[in-house]
C-alpha positions in Angstrom: 25.8 5.4 -19.3 22.7 6.8 -20.8 21.4 10.2 -19.4 17.7 11.4 -19.4 16.4 14.8 -18.7 13.0 14.0 -16.9 11.6 17.6 -18.3 12.1 16.0 -21.8 10.4 12.6 -21.0 6.7 11.8 -20.9 5.2 10.8 -17.6 5.2 7.3 -18.9 8.6 7.6 -19.6 9.6 8.6 -16.3 7.1 6.0 -14.8 8.9 3.1 -16.7 12.5 4.5 -15.4 11.4 4.6 -11.8 9.4 1.3 -11.6 11.7 -0.7 -13.5 14.7 0.2 -11.3 13.4 0.8 -7.9 12.8 -2.8 -7.3 11.5 -4.7 -5.2 8.7 -2.5 -4.0 6.6 -3.6 -1.0 2.8 -3.8 -1.7 0.1 -2.2 0.4 -3.4 -3.3 0.1 -5.5 -0.7 1.6 -8.9 -0.6 2.8 -10.8 2.7 3.3 -14.7 3.8 3.6 -16.3 6.3 1.6 -19.2 8.6 2.9 -21.9 6.4 1.9 -20.3 3.2 3.7 -18.7 1.4 0.7 -15.7 -0.3 1.6 -13.0 0.5 -1.0 -9.9 -1.9 -1.5 -6.9 -1.2 -3.7 -3.1 -2.1 -3.9 -0.3 0.5 -3.9 3.3 -0.3 -4.4 4.4 3.3 -3.8 4.4 2.5 -0.2 7.0 2.1 2.9 7.9 2.8 6.4 8.1 6.2 7.6 9.0 6.0 11.2 9.0 3.6 14.1 8.4 6.2 16.9 5.9 7.0 16.6 4.9 4.0 14.1 4.1 5.7 10.7 3.9 4.5 7.2 3.3 6.3 3.7 1.3 5.7 0.7 1.7 7.6 -2.4 -1.7 7.7 -4.8 -1.3 9.0 -8.1 -4.3 11.0 -9.2 -6.0 10.0 -12.5 -6.6 13.2 -14.9 -5.9 15.4 -11.9 -8.7 13.8 -9.8 -8.4 12.0 -6.6 -8.5 8.3 -6.5 -11.4 6.8 -4.3 -8.8 5.7 -1.7 -7.2 9.1 -1.2 -10.4 10.6 -1.2 -11.9 8.3 1.4 -8.8 8.5 3.6 -8.8 12.4 3.3 -12.5 12.7 4.5 -12.6 9.9 7.3 -8.8 9.7 8.3 -9.2 6.0 8.9 -7.5 3.4 6.8 -6.2 -0.4 6.8 -3.0 -1.3 5.4 -2.3 -5.0 4.6 0.8 -6.6 3.6 0.2 -8.5 0.4 1.5 -12.2 0.4 2.0 -15.4 -1.9 -1.6 -16.8 -0.6 -3.6 -13.2 -1.2 -2.0 -11.7 -4.1 -4.3 -13.0 -6.8 -7.5 -11.9 -4.7 -5.6 -8.5 -4.3 -4.8 -8.3 -7.9 -8.8 -8.5 -8.6 -9.4 -5.2 -6.7 -7.0 -3.2 -9.1 -10.1 -3.1 -11.5 -11.6 0.3 -12.0 -15.0 0.4 -10.5 -17.5 3.5 -9.8 -16.7 5.1 -6.3 -20.2 3.2 -5.0 -19.0 0.0 -5.8 -16.6 -2.1 -3.5 -13.8 -3.8 -5.3 -13.9 -6.3 -2.5 -17.1 -7.6 -3.9 -15.0 -9.1 -6.8 -12.8 -11.1 -4.2 -13.5 -14.1 -1.6 -11.8 -11.8 1.2 -13.8 -11.8 4.4 -13.8 -8.6 6.7 -12.2 -8.4 10.0 -13.6 -5.8 12.4 -11.1 -3.2 13.5 -10.4 -2.3 17.1 -9.3 1.5 17.0 -10.7 2.7 13.5 -14.1 2.8 11.6 -12.7 0.8 8.5 -12.7 -3.0 8.6 -9.7 -5.0 7.8 -9.2 -8.2 5.8 -9.0 -11.7 7.8 -6.9 -13.4 4.7 -3.8 -10.9 5.4 -1.3 -12.2 7.9 -0.4 -8.7 8.8 -2.5 -5.7 8.9 -2.1 -2.1 10.3 -4.9 0.0 11.3 -4.1 3.7 10.6 -5.0 7.2 11.3 -4.1 10.0 8.9 -1.2 11.8 10.2 -0.5 14.3 7.2 -1.6 14.5 3.7 0.9 16.4 1.2 -0.3 17.4 -2.3 2.6 17.0 -5.0 2.7 18.1 -8.5 4.7 20.2 -11.0 3.6 24.0 -11.2 -0.1 24.2 -10.7 -0.9 21.0 -11.3 -1.5 18.4 -8.4 -0.6 14.9 -9.7 0.1 12.9 -6.3 -1.3 12.5 -2.7 1.3 11.5 -0.5 -0.6 10.3 2.5 1.4 9.5 6.1 -0.6 7.3 8.6 0.2 6.7 12.1 -0.4 3.0 13.2 -2.7 2.7 16.0 -3.1 -1.2 15.9 -1.0 -3.9 14.8 -2.6 -7.3 13.8 -0.3 -10.1 13.4 -0.9 -13.9 12.5 0.3 -15.9 15.5 2.1 -18.3 13.2 4.6 -15.6 11.9 5.4 -13.9 15.2 8.2 -15.0 17.0 9.0 -14.4 20.6 11.6 -12.1 20.0 9.0 -9.7 18.6 10.3 -10.5 15.1 8.1 -11.4 12.1 9.2 -14.7 10.4 9.7 -13.6 6.7 9.9 -17.1 5.6 6.5 -17.6 6.9 5.1 -14.3 5.8 6.0 -15.0 2.2 5.5 -11.3 1.2 5.5 -10.6 -2.5 6.8 -7.3 -4.3 5.9 -5.4 -7.1 8.5 -5.2 -10.0 7.8 -3.5 -13.4 4.7 -4.1 -15.7 2.6 -7.0 -14.5 5.6 -8.7 -12.7 5.9 -9.7 -9.0 8.7 -11.2 -7.0 8.6 -13.5 -4.2 11.2 -13.3 -1.2 14.4 -15.0 -2.9 17.6 -16.0 -1.4 19.0 -14.2 1.5 22.3 -12.9 2.6 23.4 -11.1 5.6 26.0 -8.1 6.4 27.1 -7.0 9.6 26.8 -3.4 10.3 30.3 -1.5 11.0 30.8 0.1 14.4 
């Protein structure tokens, strides 16, 4: 068994160990709005559920050279954002939004996505996503090492769920076979939902 001290690793070495091991990771495609009205769209795989009561989720956004990314800045300023689940049908369009553009340019202009007006917040969603969550910023936590802030951990409270009727079952469950969510692996690799197995929880 190899052993590594993260203090002796570079940031990229720690990144490779984490993203190569913690797989698969769900992908959040996030819409946010800048003060000038520009709609920003970007994917993040440091993403998960925080709570179901109340419904909350988390997105961790790494800073670039200590500077806030557009998505984090927009959310901190407006408090509103939309999270979409990435699936087999929209992943290629979502990937286009990973391009580095000036804050005044919308990554969504690079895609064929169309906007869907939100019900409870000011930021529009994307029609082509089977699931989207309208969110209000609940808490923002700055993370770093010493005096350096490198990450913005954003916790959002879901104020509206939007679910495609074709994947919603009467039991209130999401049909995962129809959702066809994709997940992030290491490097430029992604994974589809593969073979499944079940285990009963012990009493």
